[in-house]
C-alpha positions in Angstrom: -61.3 14.3 44.7 -60.5 12.8 41.4 -57.3 11.4 40.0 -56.1 12.4 36.6 -55.0 9.1 35.2 -54.5 10.0 31.6 -52.3 13.0 32.3 -48.7 13.1 31.4 -47.8 16.0 33.6 -45.7 15.3 36.7 -46.5 16.8 40.1 -44.0 18.3 42.4 -44.3 15.4 44.9 -42.8 12.9 42.4 -39.0 12.7 42.4 -36.8 12.8 39.3 -35.8 9.3 38.3 -32.5 10.2 36.6 -29.3 9.0 38.4 -26.8 11.6 39.2 -23.5 10.3 37.6 -21.2 13.1 38.8 -20.4 11.4 42.2 -19.8 8.1 40.3 -17.4 9.7 37.9 -15.6 11.4 40.8 -15.2 8.1 42.6 -13.9 6.4 39.5 -11.3 9.1 38.9 -10.1 8.8 42.5 -9.8 5.0 42.1 -7.9 5.4 38.8 -5.4 7.8 40.4 -4.9 5.5 43.4 -4.3 2.6 41.0 -1.8 4.5 39.0 0.1 5.6 42.1 0.2 2.2 43.7 1.3 0.2 40.7 5.1 0.1 40.7 6.9 1.0 37.5 7.8 -2.1 35.5 11.4 -2.1 34.5 12.5 -4.9 32.3 16.2 -5.4 31.8 18.0 -8.0 29.9 21.6 -8.6 30.8 23.7 -9.1 27.7 27.4 -9.8 27.6 28.7 -7.6 24.8 32.0 -8.3 23.2 34.9 -6.0 24.2 37.4 -4.6 21.8 37.4 -3.5 18.2 35.2 -5.3 15.7 37.0 -6.9 12.7 36.9 -4.8 9.5 34.0 -5.6 7.3 34.6 -7.2 4.0 33.3 -5.3 1.0 30.4 -7.2 -0.6 31.0 -7.9 -4.3 28.4 -6.6 -6.7 25.8 -9.2 -7.3 25.9 -11.0 -10.6 22.5 -10.8 -12.3 21.3 -13.2 -15.0 18.1 -12.2 -16.8 15.9 -14.9 -18.3 13.3 -13.2 -20.6 10.3 -14.9 -22.0 8.9 -13.1 -25.0 5.3 -12.9 -26.3 5.9 -15.8 -28.7 7.4 -17.9 -25.8 11.0 -17.6 -27.0 13.4 -17.7 -24.1 16.5 -15.5 -23.9 19.3 -15.7 -21.3 21.0 -12.2 -20.9 19.8 -11.3 -24.4 21.1 -14.5 -26.0 18.5 -16.9 -27.4 18.2 -20.3 -25.7 18.1 -23.2 -28.2 15.9 -25.6 -26.3 14.9 -26.9 -22.9 18.1 -28.9 -22.4 20.2 -25.8 -23.0 18.1 -23.9 -20.5 18.4 -26.6 -17.9 22.2 -26.7 -18.5 22.4 -23.0 -17.9 20.4 -23.2 -14.7 22.6 -26.1 -13.5 25.7 -24.1 -14.2 24.4 -21.0 -12.4 23.4 -23.1 -9.4 26.8 -24.7 -9.2 28.7 -21.4 -8.9 30.2 -20.7 -5.5 28.3 -17.3 -5.4 25.0 -17.9 -7.1 23.9 -15.2 -9.4 20.5 -13.5 -9.0 18.0 -14.9 -11.5 15.6 -12.3 -12.8 12.7 -13.9 -14.7 11.1 -11.3 -17.0 8.0 -12.7 -18.7 6.1 -10.8 -21.3 2.5 -10.0 -20.7 1.4 -12.2 -23.6 3.7 -15.1 -22.8 2.1 -18.5 -22.1 1.6 -19.3 -18.5 2.7 -22.9 -19.1 6.1 -21.7 -20.4 6.7 -19.3 -17.5 5.7 -22.0 -15.0 8.0 -24.5 -16.6 10.9 -22.1 -16.5 10.3 -21.3 -12.8 9.9 -25.0 -11.9 13.1 -25.9 -13.8 15.0 -23.1 -12.0 13.8 -24.3 -8.6 14.3 -28.0 -9.2 17.9 -27.4 -10.4 18.9 -25.5 -7.3 18.6 -21.9 -8.2 17.9 -20.1 -4.9 18.1 -16.4 -5.8 15.1 -16.2 -8.1 12.7 -13.3 -8.7 10.1 -12.2 -11.2 10.8 -8.8 -12.7 8.2 -6.5 -14.4 5.2 -7.8 -12.6 3.7 -4.2 -12.7 2.7 -4.9 -16.3 0.1 -7.4 -15.0 -1.6 -5.0 -12.6 -4.0 -3.4 -15.1 -4.5 -6.7 -17.1 -8.1 -7.1 -15.8 
């Protein structure tokens, strides 16, 4: 009686080595359902004392005042379309705008070809002199600059 060592065929006496996962999945589903049933619903409530009565009428907000500072391609600065003479004049206008009770919105509009140094100086002057509502307008022109 010889043994066939090099054969890859299995005989009927050998068992299948694969694990049957169906009972394992059934047990896991039962445990999951039991877990869901036994966990109490979490109800979070925060007690807040809300004011009673009628709210006061709202005050209409005034339209915001907008000042536009444009920096052209040749680094000339204009304030609402009016040319600014020099740096002292620009600083005086920023100081005046910052001192108003309701500060106007400052829109800085640099040209694509304007010098970075001039734009940075205008932004630094505005911040240093107390202008709090400041924004750069027209930045979409720089998106395809690369």
